[in-house]
N, C-alpha and C positions, 0 to 999 in steps of 0.2 A: 196645601201642605209648601213644602218645599221640596219632598221627595215627590212628589205628584205632579209639581209643576217640572220638573225637572225630565219629565216623559212627554215626549210628545207621540201624537196616535201617526206620523211617518215611519217612527220604527219599529211599528207592530205590525207591521205590512205584508200577507201572509201567502199570499197569490195576486201573479198579477194576470190571470187568465181572463181572456178579450172575447169576442165575438160580432161581425159585423153584424148588424143593426136587422138585415134584410135575409139572415140565413133562415132555411126552412123548421117548423118549431121540433118536428122529427130527430134533424141532426142534434141540437141542441141537447135534447132528452137521450141520445145514445153517447152523447159525451158525456152526459153526468152518470147513466148506467156502466158505463166503463169507466169512470174515475170516480171510487169509493169515497176517496178522499175532499171531491170537490162540491162543495155547500152552494157556490153562487158565480156566476161570469157575468162580466158587465159588457155591457153594448157600446162599440167605442165608433163613432165615425170620423174618420182620420185620427185626432189623433185626442178627440172630445168624447167625453163618455157623456149618453144620450139614456143609457137606461138601464134597469138590471134585472137580470134574472135570476130567479133562486130552484134550487133542487125540488126543496117540498111543494113549491107552489104551481110550477110547472108539471110534476111527475102527476102531481095529483089533480090538475086539471086533464090531464093526456088519459089517464087510467079510468077516468070516469066511464060512466057507459058513454059509446060510441065516441070517447075521445079523439082517440087518431086518425078520426072516418074526419070527424069535424074540424080541428084545429091541426094537424101531424104537417100540411102542408103549408102552412099558412106562416108568413115571414115572422119571425122571434118577437120584432116589434110590435107586432098588434096584441102578445097574449102577455106583458108583462110589464113592471113599474116604468111608467117615463119619469116622473120626479123621487127618484132615488135619492138619497141622503148623500151629498157631497160633500167634504171636508180637507181643506187644506194639510198638507202635510206636516204643518208648524203647527195646528193647535194642539193645546194642552188636550193632555188625556179625562182629565174631569171633565171639562169644558164638552169633547165629543162623545162623553158617556152618556153627560146631560143631553144634550141634544137628538141623542140617538133613541133615548126612553121615552122622550116628549112626541113621538110618534104613536101613531094607532097602536092598538096593541097586537095586532097581526103583522103588524110592521117592524113592530120596536125591536126583535132579533135578525134582521136581516143585515147582511154582510153591507159595509159602507162605502163607498169609494173615496177616495184619496187622490189630489188632484197636486198637481205643481204650482211655482210660482204664477207661468203661465195657460193656468187653467186646463192642461194634459193630465190624460189618464197616469196615473204610476201606480195602481193597485187597490187591492179589496184587505180592508178589516173587518176580525170576526168582532162583533160585539162581545159574544162571550170571553174570546180572549183577552178583549180591553176590564173586563169585570174580573177577571183574574188577574191580571196585570196589576190591577190600581189595588185590591184586598192585598198583593203578596207587595206591595210599595207599603201600605198601612201599616200590616205586622212587619215590617221593617224601622220604620217608622217607631212601632212600639216598642219593638226592641231598643233600639237606638236612646230611646227615651229614657228605659229603663239602665243603660249602660252608661249616658251621660249623667241619670240621676246618682245611680253606682258612683261614682268619680266622683262627684261633686261632695257625695259623703266621704266618702275619702281623701279625698281634699280638706276640706272643713274639719275631719278628725287629726292631719297632719298638722293643719294652721291650730289647732289646738294644743296639741301635743309639742310644738316647736316652740308657741307660747307657754306652756308648762316648762316646757326647756329652759328657755331664757329666763325665767323667774326663777329658776331652782339654779341654773348659774349664777343669776344678779348673786343669789343667796350667799353659793356657795362660795363665791369669788368673795363676797365682802368678808363672809367668817374666816377663814384664815389670814387675811389680809389685815385683820383685825388684831389677832391675835400675834402676828409678828408686829404689828406696829406698838402695840402695849407690852410685849415681851420686851423687845427692842428699849424700851422706854423702864421697863422693870432691870434688866442688864445693866441698863445705864448707871441707875442709884445703886445698884449691888456694886459694882467696878468702882465708885464714889465714896459706898463705905467702906470694900475692901472685903466683902461679904463673899467667899470662895462656897458656901455651901450653898447661896442663894445665886449664884453663876451657876452651877451645875442644873441646878433646878430647871431656871428661866430658861438654860439652854436646851434642857430636852421637851420642853415646852414649843422654844423655838423651831428646833428640829420636826417636831410634829405637824406645825402650821405650812411650814414650808414644804413639806411630803408633800401633802394635802393638796398644796396649790399646787405643786409641782405634776401630779398626779391627777390633778380635774384638768391643766390644759392641755397633757398631754392625750388625754381620752380625747379631748373636743377634735384635737390634731386627727389623730387615728382617725376618729369616726371619717374624718373629711377624706380624709384619702382613702380609704375601705370604700365610701361611698363612689368614687372616684377612678378606682381600679388602678392606683398606682401605688399599690402597699406593695415593698419586695421585700423577698425573701434572703436572706445571704445564711449559709452553707458552715457552719466551724464547729469543730471537735472541740469540746468543755467538760467541766466536771458538772455535773450536775448534783452530787451532795453539797457542793459549796454553795453552792446556788443556793440549794434549798434552805440552809443553814444563815445563808446573807438575808434572805426572804421573811424567814423568820423572825431575826434579831427587828426589820424594818417593822414587822406588825407588833412587836412589844413597843415598838414605838409610838403606834398608831393608836394602841388600846390605853395609853395614859395612862394615869389613874387607877382605873376599873380594876375589879378583882378576877383578874383573867390570867390564865397561864396560858404559857405560849411554847408546845411540845414541834420538836421535830424526830420524826422518826427514818431512820436511814441507814444504809449499811456504812458498816465502820471502815471505811477511805473511799476515793474516787472510785467515782461511774464518769465513764464518757464515753457521750453519745455526740452525733450529727447532728446539729438542728443550729436553728438560727439564736444564741442565747439571748440578744437584747429582746424578741419578741416571748421565748418562753419566759422570759423572767416580769416581761408585764401582764403575761398569762395569769400568774402563782402570783402578780402582788395585787394583779386586781381584784383576784379571789378573797385573799386574805384579806384587805381592804372593805372586804363589802363583810366578813367575815367578824373583823373588829369591832366593823360599823353597828353591826346587831348584836352585838354580844355581850353584855353585862356583866356575867359573873360564868363561873367553870373555868374552860379552856378552849384552847382552838389548837390542832393536829396536824401538821403537817406530814406527810408519810410515803415512802415510796415504794416500789416494788415493780417487779417485771411480770406481766402478762403477754405470753407467749414472747413474738418478735417486737413487741411492744412494750413500751413504758409508763408505767401505772405511775400519778402523782393523785392524792386523793388530799382535802383541804377537808375538815371537821371542824363543828363547830357547835358550843351547844346554847346556840343565839335560841331566838325567836322562830325558827321553824316557818313552813312554808304549806297552807291547806291546798290539799291534795289539789284540789278545784283552780287553784291559781299556777301550777307547776308551770302550765305553756305559758303564763304569761312573762316569766324571767327573762326572756332573750329579748324581749323589743324594748327598741330604744325609746330613750325620755321620759320613761313610767317607772315608777313604786309600786309596792301593793299596797291597797287604800292600809292594812291593817298596819302597816310599819310608817305609817308616815309620822313625823312628828318635827317640831323645829328644828330637833335634835339630832334626828337621820333625814332631813332634805337631803336629796342628788339628784342628780341627773339622768341617772337610770342607765348612763354608757359601759359601767365596768364590765357587765358580765354580756353584753352586747358585743362590744369589741372582742372580752376573751372568743366567744364561742367564733365570731369572725377567723381570728389569730388562729385559732387551734385548726380550723381546716385549710386553714392556707398552708398550714405547716402538715397535713396530711393527715391527721388525729381527729380524734370526737372528745365532743365533753357531754357527762349524763348529771345527772343528779338525782339523791333520794333526800327525803324531808319529813318529818315529824312534829306537826304544828304545836309550839310549845317547848318541844324537847331542843332541838337542833337540826342542820342542814349537814350532806357531807357533798361537793364537787369533785370528781373525777374527772381527769383529765389522762386520755392516753395518745402517746407522740408513736410516731415511728423509731426503733431503737437507732436502725440507719449507720451502723458502723460501718466504716469504707476500712479500716486496718484494725482487726480485732487483734490480730497479734503484737502491734504494737503500742495497744492498749493498756495504762497499767491494770486498768481493771473493768473486765467486759461485765455486760449487766446483767447478762444470765446467771453471771456469778455471785446475784442477790442472795439469793436460795440458799448458797452453799457458805456462808459468812454470817459472820455475827451481826444483828443488827442492836443500831445506838441507839440509845433513847434522850433528845436535851433537852431537857425544863429550861426554859428562860423566863426566871420569874424578873417582877417589877427592879429588883434589888442586884441580880446575877451581871457578870458582863463575862463571864467565860463560860465556855461548856462544861457541861457536868454530867458524866455518862452513867445513865439510869440502870 
């Protein structure tokens, strides 16, 4: 394996202990007894290794009955292995282990002598340490393979999601473009017939198609900016109540001919906050677009309230709702829930992802509550961040101290009405 091949035997040298081959055996034994960590000593003449003496073999021989008397004064070369395993420093770890274990059983775990290009002694390597190193390498390979496999699966999943995204984008682009083209032809006919009612009706459809197309293109561009970390936040003082009413009007257009009312519940007067008005409006538009898409009857409610130092904006609908098990999937890009997929409701699934990311950029948070078959509520909390409350026409904290106004926007209403 590649990981094993990258480890050479010379990198595992643990000792360069050596002695002249004619050193007395009792001197070598004394060396072993004084160094508990020392397992072997190479016998080197000049710079050439010619033998290997191991702790357990030498001490076993000397401590036998009359061992010291018989062998203590003899040169160590006479008592040890004169044909040790000698391996070049650049030999692969796996090959070195094979050579070591091919020896006779009594020699299989003796240290290995390592030499350089000139066959000069470099040091000793423990067979046990070699096996441990190989085991670690194999474990690392297994972990790396698992990581690579997981990465491949992630890439496959991303590729599948992006393929679905391309298919959905193609569908989404085709739909509003077709609507705009057909409605433009109808408007031309209305103009030729001088049909004022037809012009009004078809202009509404044209606005709806153009709004959908613009929202789709903006979402695609915004996601690219967010992923690249190039999204900028501009801080301005603006009236959130006016913005909420504008979003309510846009939502009415998106609903089309469905039997859905749009209500805006807000303070009866301006509420000024410091934030990025373009991005706040984009958050609300994405949430209300989602509500309009999945609500066939009932109502969509946009409401405003103060929660401590935060401004709370809720978008509620009486649409299909979401199963609890699927709530964590909502903010994943390029995806929609299986039970909401149809030709009518296909989409890129980017709106909620982008809304969540923008909310975080503005220092806020977003939460969701939903009951399947009943409806869904998204609540966005944004910091009030009023830099000059004394000059603001209305403070956000004053919401709870003044009358609340409910604006109901029906299909035929063009002005605000007090509820």
